[in-house]
Backbone as CSV, one residue per row, in Angstrom:
resi,resn,N_x,N_y,N_z,CA_x,CA_y,CA_z,C_x,C_y,C_z
1,MET,62.692,-46.216,113.949,62.027,-44.880,114.088,61.701,-44.569,115.366
2,LYS,62.000,-44.337,116.356,61.427,-44.174,117.543,60.511,-42.801,117.810
3,LYS,59.500,-43.622,117.948,57.911,-42.713,118.742,57.285,-42.888,119.481
4,CYS,56.873,-41.776,119.934,55.895,-41.699,121.574,54.583,-40.762,121.140
5,LEU,53.826,-41.621,122.101,52.609,-40.533,122.370,52.334,-39.997,124.400
6,ILE,52.762,-38.887,124.153,51.971,-37.972,125.260,50.957,-37.413,125.316
7,LEU,50.770,-38.218,126.780,49.296,-37.972,127.104,49.265,-36.859,128.147
8,ALA,48.337,-35.892,128.107,48.569,-34.795,128.908,47.461,-34.246,129.758
9,ASN,47.364,-33.596,130.578,46.551,-33.566,131.942,45.636,-32.525,131.294
10,GLY,44.731,-32.579,130.540,43.916,-31.553,129.394,42.466,-32.691,129.860
11,GLU,41.495,-32.274,128.610,40.545,-33.134,128.653,40.713,-34.056,128.046
12,ALA,40.393,-35.617,128.812,40.908,-36.823,128.533,40.122,-36.996,127.154
13,PRO,41.009,-37.857,126.574,40.787,-38.311,124.904,39.913,-39.391,125.115
14,LEU,39.027,-40.092,124.621,38.903,-41.855,124.254,39.995,-42.854,124.693
15,LYS,39.771,-43.892,125.522,40.366,-44.632,125.304,40.779,-45.634,124.058
16,THR,39.911,-45.298,123.243,40.326,-46.361,122.078,41.324,-45.425,121.548
17,GLU,40.945,-44.070,121.251,42.001,-43.175,120.668,43.468,-43.463,121.065
18,ILE,43.095,-43.405,121.863,44.756,-43.654,122.498,45.383,-45.344,122.126
19,GLU,44.723,-46.002,122.046,45.083,-47.168,122.047,45.338,-47.103,120.554
20,PHE,44.248,-47.011,119.397,44.613,-46.944,118.268,46.119,-45.772,118.405
21,ILE,46.240,-45.009,118.527,47.455,-44.464,118.234,48.938,-45.388,118.785
22,LEU,48.653,-45.769,120.178,50.125,-46.836,120.480,49.851,-47.965,119.658
23,ASN,48.875,-48.750,119.067,48.747,-49.601,118.155,49.502,-49.433,116.589
24,SER,49.508,-47.781,116.633,50.047,-47.426,115.109,51.450,-46.715,115.376
25,GLY,52.377,-47.218,116.235,53.717,-46.980,115.743,54.085,-46.450,117.063
26,TYR,53.195,-45.669,117.854,53.747,-44.766,118.782,53.280,-45.496,119.943
27,ASN,54.304,-46.545,120.214,53.899,-47.423,121.049,54.317,-47.213,122.911
28,THR,55.127,-46.131,122.646,55.743,-45.320,124.258,55.013,-44.560,124.718
29,LEU,54.356,-44.757,125.611,53.425,-43.406,126.160,53.963,-43.288,127.523
30,ILE,53.998,-41.854,127.575,54.725,-40.879,129.051,53.486,-39.881,128.992
31,CYS,53.347,-39.618,130.376,52.134,-39.401,130.894,53.021,-38.194,131.464
32,ALA,51.956,-36.378,130.703,52.675,-35.671,131.752,51.556,-35.290,132.875
33,ASP,52.572,-35.502,134.149,51.904,-35.317,135.278,50.398,-35.762,135.520
34,GLY,49.461,-35.100,135.650,48.133,-35.608,135.867,47.377,-36.428,134.579
35,GLY,48.425,-36.445,133.906,47.824,-37.048,132.572,47.740,-38.770,133.220
36,ALA,48.671,-39.456,133.926,48.426,-40.418,134.232,47.608,-40.625,135.323
37,ASN,46.871,-40.065,135.285,45.445,-40.144,136.431,44.073,-40.344,135.365
38,THR,44.392,-39.947,134.274,43.450,-40.611,132.700,44.274,-42.064,132.148
39,ALA,45.479,-42.515,132.399,46.006,-43.758,132.269,45.552,-44.605,133.179
40,PHE,45.611,-44.432,134.410,45.220,-45.262,135.536,43.609,-45.598,135.229
41,GLU,42.817,-44.350,134.763,41.258,-44.639,135.120,40.980,-45.689,133.488
42,PHE,41.683,-45.439,132.381,41.580,-46.150,131.693,42.484,-47.734,131.817
43,GLY,42.342,-47.956,132.825,43.620,-49.287,132.606,44.755,-49.722,131.484
44,LEU,45.618,-48.518,131.470,46.655,-48.191,130.839,48.423,-48.360,131.769
45,ILE,48.962,-48.765,131.498,50.360,-48.420,132.028,51.582,-47.684,131.361
46,PRO,51.677,-46.379,131.758,52.384,-45.755,131.321,53.908,-46.044,131.029
47,ASP,54.560,-45.707,130.339,56.092,-46.305,130.084,57.070,-45.417,131.218
48,PHE,56.148,-44.066,130.868,56.893,-42.921,131.589,56.225,-42.398,132.244
49,ILE,56.041,-41.224,133.365,55.445,-39.999,133.876,56.363,-39.301,134.067
50,ILE,56.045,-38.085,133.746,56.927,-36.999,134.135,56.179,-35.877,134.128
51,GLY,56.921,-34.702,135.633,56.177,-33.591,135.405,57.015,-33.120,137.069
52,ASP,56.423,-32.304,138.017,56.616,-31.697,139.213,55.406,-32.202,140.324
53,PHE,54.264,-33.435,139.437,53.707,-33.705,140.122,52.831,-33.477,141.321
54,ASP,52.028,-32.002,140.869,51.232,-31.054,141.136,49.902,-31.381,140.784
55,SER,49.137,-32.184,139.956,48.622,-32.896,139.627,48.336,-34.546,139.531
56,VAL,49.131,-34.975,139.356,48.590,-36.713,139.532,48.341,-36.943,141.342
57,LYS,47.654,-37.780,141.361,47.076,-38.222,142.612,47.869,-39.019,143.141
58,ARG,48.058,-38.960,144.316,49.218,-39.900,145.192,48.810,-41.400,145.189
59,GLU,47.625,-41.306,144.883,47.618,-43.181,145.161,47.629,-43.575,143.670
60,VAL,47.248,-42.552,142.364,48.185,-43.064,141.157,49.383,-43.758,140.784
61,LEU,50.523,-42.467,141.691,51.404,-42.757,141.648,52.043,-43.833,142.414
62,ASP,51.659,-44.213,143.649,51.650,-45.146,144.141,51.389,-46.427,143.406
63,PHE,50.316,-46.599,142.465,49.798,-47.849,141.813,51.129,-47.980,140.756
64,PHE,51.379,-47.058,139.784,52.578,-46.916,139.069,53.658,-47.241,139.282
65,ASN,53.793,-47.046,140.695,55.485,-47.515,141.062,55.896,-48.327,141.181
66,GLY,56.885,-48.711,140.288,57.521,-50.067,139.687,56.975,-50.904,138.456
67,LYS,55.601,-50.191,137.976,55.579,-50.464,136.633,55.975,-49.522,135.701
68,SER,56.211,-47.973,135.820,56.211,-47.165,134.763,57.522,-46.466,135.557
69,GLY,58.158,-45.800,134.999,59.208,-44.688,134.895,58.785,-43.517,135.489
70,ILE,58.910,-43.226,136.760,58.562,-41.913,137.630,59.790,-40.996,137.770
71,ILE,59.690,-39.733,136.745,60.490,-39.091,136.942,60.012,-37.530,137.132
72,LYS,60.597,-37.572,138.526,60.052,-35.822,138.702,60.876,-34.524,138.451
73,VAL,60.483,-33.851,137.797,60.892,-32.390,137.329,60.484,-31.533,138.033
74,GLU,61.171,-30.824,139.204,60.489,-29.699,139.831,60.751,-28.213,139.031
75,THR,61.731,-28.171,138.267,61.302,-27.060,137.622,60.140,-25.982,137.455
76,GLN,59.825,-24.938,137.253,58.024,-24.118,137.021,59.282,-23.312,135.528
77,ASP,60.099,-23.514,135.163,60.195,-22.634,133.447,60.078,-23.419,132.659
78,ASP,59.286,-24.750,132.715,58.917,-25.728,131.912,57.078,-26.148,132.072
79,THR,56.399,-26.294,131.287,55.237,-26.936,131.523,55.552,-28.240,131.479
80,ASP,54.789,-29.062,132.129,54.694,-30.790,131.530,54.972,-31.250,130.849
81,VAL,54.482,-30.804,129.672,54.665,-31.181,128.260,55.719,-31.176,127.540
82,GLU,56.466,-30.078,127.873,57.443,-29.383,127.653,58.708,-30.191,128.223
83,LYS,58.598,-30.676,129.688,58.963,-31.941,129.906,59.578,-32.913,129.564
84,CYS,58.402,-33.335,129.284,58.021,-35.032,128.242,58.515,-34.602,127.159
85,LEU,58.280,-33.642,126.420,58.799,-33.268,125.163,60.377,-33.420,124.777
86,LYS,61.062,-32.831,126.413,62.714,-32.479,126.540,63.326,-34.215,126.639
87,PHE,62.347,-34.877,127.181,62.539,-36.368,127.944,62.664,-37.143,126.614
88,ALA,61.499,-36.787,125.627,61.896,-37.727,124.253,62.946,-37.726,123.662
89,ILE,62.837,-35.502,122.973,64.594,-35.387,122.388,65.652,-36.069,123.432
90,ASN,65.581,-36.071,124.598,67.184,-36.754,124.481,67.188,-38.044,124.685
91,ASN,66.239,-38.572,124.778,66.253,-39.975,124.482,65.756,-40.783,123.335
92,GLY,66.099,-39.750,122.044,66.492,-40.163,120.802,64.938,-40.335,119.977
93,PHE,63.696,-39.990,120.561,62.470,-40.032,119.673,62.545,-38.870,118.625
94,GLU,61.912,-39.422,117.749,61.867,-38.910,116.330,60.629,-37.664,116.231
95,LYS,59.610,-38.798,116.761,58.308,-38.094,116.220,57.482,-38.683,117.450
96,VAL,56.372,-37.443,117.850,55.422,-37.387,118.682,53.988,-37.327,119.037
97,ILE,53.292,-37.820,119.055,51.776,-36.571,119.445,51.521,-36.566,120.514
98,ILE,50.927,-35.428,120.358,50.355,-35.420,121.578,48.850,-34.982,121.982
99,ILE,48.165,-35.601,123.025,46.883,-35.621,123.160,47.002,-35.042,124.558
100,GLY,45.359,-34.929,124.745,45.123,-34.599,125.960,45.351,-33.432,126.632
101,ALA,45.609,-32.350,125.318,46.206,-31.198,126.252,45.576,-30.103,125.857
102,THR,44.199,-30.054,125.542,43.640,-28.593,125.903,42.467,-28.948,126.427
103,GLY,41.742,-28.118,127.026,40.734,-28.115,128.046,40.088,-26.935,128.740
104,ASP,39.380,-26.935,130.238,38.793,-25.643,130.011,40.191,-24.690,130.303
105,ARG,41.073,-24.616,130.382,41.559,-23.253,130.479,42.633,-22.853,129.450
106,LEU,42.239,-22.118,128.733,42.312,-21.098,127.779,44.378,-21.114,127.778
107,ASP,44.767,-20.677,128.787,46.402,-20.501,128.685,46.827,-21.705,128.475
108,HIS,46.458,-22.549,129.358,47.567,-23.977,129.200,46.858,-24.527,127.650
109,SER,45.798,-24.471,127.129,45.810,-24.982,125.742,46.726,-24.078,124.908
110,PHE,46.539,-22.888,125.600,47.600,-22.532,124.073,48.820,-22.404,124.375
111,SER,49.492,-22.561,125.288,50.731,-23.148,125.794,51.025,-24.699,124.911
112,ASN,49.942,-25.517,125.186,50.446,-26.946,124.655,50.535,-26.620,122.895
113,LEU,49.562,-25.617,122.530,49.889,-25.448,121.195,51.178,-25.143,120.781
114,ALA,51.666,-23.820,121.478,52.755,-23.553,121.146,53.857,-24.098,121.335
115,VAL,54.094,-25.047,121.850,55.095,-26.082,122.552,55.268,-26.606,121.109
116,CYS,53.933,-26.786,120.138,54.342,-27.878,119.098,55.525,-27.096,118.421
117,LEU,55.471,-26.082,118.045,56.133,-24.738,117.276,57.348,-24.573,117.908
118,ARG,57.454,-24.551,119.288,58.840,-24.458,119.459,59.834,-25.362,119.690
119,PHE,59.465,-26.683,119.242,60.095,-27.782,119.354,60.187,-28.641,117.930
120,SER,59.674,-27.902,117.094,59.498,-28.364,115.810,60.910,-28.718,115.298
121,ASP,61.820,-28.155,115.467,63.230,-28.434,114.942,63.426,-29.593,115.538
122,GLN,63.378,-29.832,116.342,64.087,-30.847,117.306,63.351,-32.575,117.122
123,ILE,61.851,-32.132,116.776,61.606,-33.324,116.758,60.089,-33.094,116.215
124,GLN,59.473,-34.034,115.442,58.325,-33.969,114.828,57.062,-33.972,115.975
125,VAL,56.279,-32.847,115.833,55.338,-32.990,116.892,54.117,-32.673,115.925
126,ASN,53.179,-33.934,116.108,51.347,-33.839,115.804,50.648,-33.504,116.938
127,HIS,49.749,-32.599,117.094,48.496,-32.251,118.228,47.521,-33.045,118.008
128,ILE,46.648,-33.778,118.607,45.358,-33.942,117.985,44.402,-33.780,119.092
129,TYR,43.271,-33.063,118.752,41.896,-33.186,119.750,41.080,-33.328,118.682
130,LYS,40.253,-33.957,119.663,38.792,-34.588,118.609,38.696,-35.375,117.342
131,LYS,37.971,-33.736,116.518,38.678,-34.444,115.288,39.594,-33.663,114.564
132,SER,40.676,-32.821,115.164,41.474,-31.991,114.632,42.804,-32.234,114.651
133,ILE,43.585,-32.451,113.943,45.195,-32.665,114.266,45.589,-31.360,113.206
134,LEU,47.325,-31.067,114.467,47.744,-30.246,113.545,49.532,-30.584,113.600
135,PHE,49.807,-29.710,112.380,51.044,-29.761,112.081,51.836,-28.399,111.813
136,VAL,53.053,-28.833,112.391,54.155,-27.795,112.064,54.624,-28.147,110.959
137,ILE,54.423,-26.906,110.271,55.142,-27.330,108.544,56.616,-26.099,107.946
138,LYS,56.998,-26.687,107.319,58.208,-25.684,107.018,59.190,-26.325,105.426
139,ASP,59.383,-25.269,104.913,59.618,-25.676,103.268,58.773,-26.681,102.151
140,GLU,59.457,-27.661,101.956,58.211,-27.914,100.980,57.396,-29.418,101.712
141,VAL,56.072,-29.122,101.635,55.254,-30.807,102.070,54.232,-31.030,100.947
142,LYS,54.031,-32.403,100.595,52.714,-32.707,99.560,51.955,-33.887,100.964
143,ILE,50.837,-33.419,100.483,49.558,-34.078,101.725,49.130,-34.597,100.839
144,LYS,48.915,-35.987,101.105,47.148,-36.685,100.433,46.097,-36.359,101.345
145,THR,45.013,-36.037,100.588,44.134,-35.606,100.901,42.361,-35.818,100.071
146,THR,41.592,-35.795,101.219,40.337,-35.770,100.727,39.299,-34.907,99.598
147,PRO,38.859,-34.492,98.510,38.645,-33.600,97.941,37.213,-32.880,99.168
148,GLY,37.479,-31.677,99.357,36.650,-31.063,100.004,36.884,-30.856,101.299
149,GLU,37.591,-31.672,102.052,38.271,-31.174,103.738,39.036,-29.997,104.245
150,PRO,38.104,-29.675,105.145,38.588,-28.096,105.169,40.178,-28.946,105.471
151,VAL,41.487,-27.178,105.177,42.164,-27.002,105.198,42.884,-25.970,106.205
152,SER,43.060,-25.747,107.296,43.054,-24.341,107.714,44.940,-24.201,107.647
153,ILE,45.023,-22.815,107.521,46.047,-22.497,107.531,46.767,-20.873,108.373
154,TYR,47.793,-21.234,109.273,48.100,-20.533,110.176,49.483,-19.674,110.451
155,GLY,49.742,-18.530,109.980,51.248,-18.196,109.839,51.290,-17.018,111.002
156,PHE,52.763,-16.374,111.301,52.910,-15.871,112.330,53.351,-14.486,112.271
157,ASP,54.190,-14.569,110.652,54.797,-12.986,110.733,54.571,-12.900,109.237
158,LYS,54.896,-11.658,108.394,55.062,-11.191,107.346,56.322,-11.989,106.208
159,GLU,56.744,-12.088,106.994,58.523,-13.023,106.556,58.149,-14.534,105.741
160,THR,57.076,-14.869,106.561,56.606,-16.510,106.063,55.788,-16.373,104.744
161,ILE,56.292,-16.939,103.839,55.556,-17.013,102.263,54.904,-17.836,102.008
162,ILE,53.847,-18.613,101.670,53.200,-19.594,101.180,52.336,-19.932,100.449
163,ASN,53.350,-20.712,99.034,52.444,-20.960,97.810,51.788,-22.102,97.914
164,SER,50.748,-22.456,97.404,50.219,-23.556,97.468,49.660,-24.194,96.002
165,THR,49.514,-25.700,95.586,48.531,-26.126,94.727,47.667,-26.894,95.373
166,GLY,46.654,-27.351,94.587,45.599,-28.663,95.441,44.365,-27.758,96.527
167,LEU,44.772,-26.481,96.665,43.801,-26.083,97.868,42.615,-25.162,97.003
168,LYS,40.994,-25.187,97.137,40.424,-24.753,96.044,40.511,-23.128,96.404
169,TYR,41.329,-22.067,97.365,41.661,-20.887,97.421,42.879,-20.684,97.327
170,LYS,43.616,-21.037,96.320,45.038,-20.876,96.060,45.733,-19.763,96.917
171,LEU,46.908,-20.367,97.442,47.929,-19.357,98.481,48.726,-18.838,96.797
172,LYS,49.208,-17.730,96.628,50.302,-17.314,96.228,50.912,-16.120,96.877
173,ASN,52.637,-16.409,97.351,53.414,-15.607,97.617,52.301,-14.619,98.720
174,THR,51.921,-15.641,99.775,50.792,-14.979,100.819,51.422,-15.112,102.181
175,ALA,51.156,-14.261,102.645,51.777,-14.384,104.289,50.566,-14.350,105.150
176,PHE,50.619,-14.604,106.578,49.582,-14.644,107.397,49.740,-14.500,108.648
177,PRO,49.940,-13.243,108.878,50.552,-12.782,110.120,49.280,-12.903,111.083
178,PHE,50.162,-13.510,112.446,49.126,-13.913,113.097,48.358,-12.566,114.063
179,GLY,47.089,-12.675,114.317,46.255,-11.766,114.487,46.154,-10.544,113.230
180,ILE,45.935,-10.912,112.031,46.208,-10.193,111.151,45.342,-10.614,109.604
181,ARG,45.953,-11.964,109.268,45.136,-12.274,108.848,45.206,-14.129,108.798
182,GLU,44.361,-14.683,108.254,44.122,-16.421,108.477,43.969,-17.009,107.606
183,SER,43.823,-18.276,107.387,43.464,-19.209,106.346,42.481,-20.159,106.816
184,SER,41.368,-20.035,107.757,40.573,-20.814,108.096,39.883,-21.754,107.324
185,SER,39.628,-22.875,107.233,38.649,-23.549,106.846,38.456,-23.222,104.803
186,ASN,40.207,-23.557,104.353,40.279,-23.492,103.171,39.586,-24.831,102.635
187,GLU,39.817,-25.634,101.892,39.800,-27.071,101.419,40.500,-27.483,100.057
188,ALA,40.604,-28.586,100.248,41.304,-29.463,99.313,40.359,-29.862,98.416
189,ALA,40.715,-29.304,97.005,40.288,-29.339,95.867,40.325,-30.720,95.107
190,GLY,41.381,-31.872,95.765,41.500,-32.878,95.044,42.317,-33.999,95.950
191,SER,43.138,-34.829,95.652,43.273,-35.710,96.196,44.621,-35.590,97.052
192,GLU,45.367,-34.250,96.397,46.932,-33.836,97.189,47.044,-32.348,96.859
193,VAL,47.192,-31.852,98.527,48.075,-30.453,98.274,49.610,-30.306,98.247
194,LYS,49.934,-29.273,97.721,51.592,-28.800,98.366,51.137,-27.737,98.492
195,LEU,52.269,-27.560,99.167,52.614,-26.157,100.521,54.065,-26.017,100.129
196,ASN,54.531,-24.629,99.521,55.954,-24.564,99.701,55.857,-23.339,100.527
197,ILE,56.724,-23.346,101.823,56.811,-22.629,102.726,58.345,-21.765,102.884
198,SER,58.599,-20.083,102.595,59.571,-20.265,103.074,59.589,-18.803,104.101
199,GLY,60.827,-18.640,104.837,61.270,-17.375,105.587,60.611,-17.931,106.832
200,GLY,60.247,-18.987,107.511,59.456,-19.424,108.674,58.771,-20.966,108.742
201,LYS,57.903,-20.849,109.589,57.010,-22.463,109.765,55.577,-21.604,109.519
202,ILE,55.004,-22.835,109.610,53.299,-22.557,109.329,52.408,-23.555,110.170
203,ILE,51.434,-23.391,111.079,50.800,-24.477,111.644,49.786,-24.881,110.426
204,LEU,49.147,-26.240,110.280,48.295,-26.501,109.392,47.052,-27.642,109.849
205,ILE,46.251,-27.214,110.223,45.313,-27.944,110.804,44.238,-28.456,109.785
206,ARG,43.960,-29.666,109.959,43.136,-30.635,108.821,42.213,-32.053,109.960
207,ASN,41.588,-32.172,108.996,40.465,-33.265,109.599,41.127,-34.425,109.938
208,TYR,41.289,-35.098,111.676,42.040,-36.441,111.906,41.516,-37.212,111.041
209,LYS,40.148,-37.642,111.131,39.778,-38.915,110.579,40.551,-38.912,109.150
210,GLU,40.269,-37.821,108.062,40.753,-37.845,107.092,42.173,-37.979,106.677
211,ALA,43.108,-37.374,107.391,44.669,-37.732,107.540,44.865,-39.131,107.841
212,VAL,43.899,-40.425,108.811,44.188,-41.259,108.576,44.026,-41.780,108.157
213,GLU,42.660,-41.459,107.379,42.551,-42.533,105.941,43.429,-42.287,104.716
214,ASN,43.900,-40.944,104.865,44.616,-40.861,103.540,46.608,-41.287,104.113
215,GLY,46.730,-41.909,105.211,47.888,-42.301,105.199,48.946,-41.860,106.173
216,PHE,48.635,-40.948,107.399,49.267,-40.745,108.075,49.796,-41.653,108.865
217,PHE,49.528,-42.467,109.495,50.173,-43.453,110.104,50.733,-44.061,109.401
218,GLN,50.975,-44.505,108.138,51.192,-44.826,107.401,53.096,-44.498,106.911
219,SER,52.647,-43.308,106.571,53.802,-42.279,106.572,54.519,-41.435,107.622
220,ALA,53.939,-41.700,108.552,54.879,-40.792,109.742,55.413,-42.514,110.425
């Protein structure tokens, strides 16, 4: 199964975080435009650099020329992260982790979170930011958990209905229309949470540390 890591041009993660993910099966590194600046600073060689190149430094592109696949996509209809996701889908990748996609601009952060939802029917997308990992979930899923760990759930409309077992605050035929109701900081009651979602998709955010400890990379 082909898996890749997209490094975006937001707040830079730790080098050790990137290396851990690359060594956990997501071993193709794709930099979204200025994400290549971070790779350069960390001494990492991207497999691909994709974007309209309005953020990557000229000297960085020159350095990676001949070392990385450099793909300029000038259209302004897509963000650089979207361009990377489309490339991943078109090249047979089935799973992707996005990192470094949040920062000091709320609009960019919001957009990069939204693309996880937009592309979820074509590729499994997870977004990691510091202590948190984001999942897009539909249908039915079982998640290995640590008792007491926070599990936050966000829906988008009244038609998406959620039922749960294994959460401290059980959800029964519950909807979370965006801007009306959320389920922030629910908790895992035990070692497994089961969710059944009908009528749409939800976003689930949990602790990255606990996700790793409970086999995220083994199951992913």
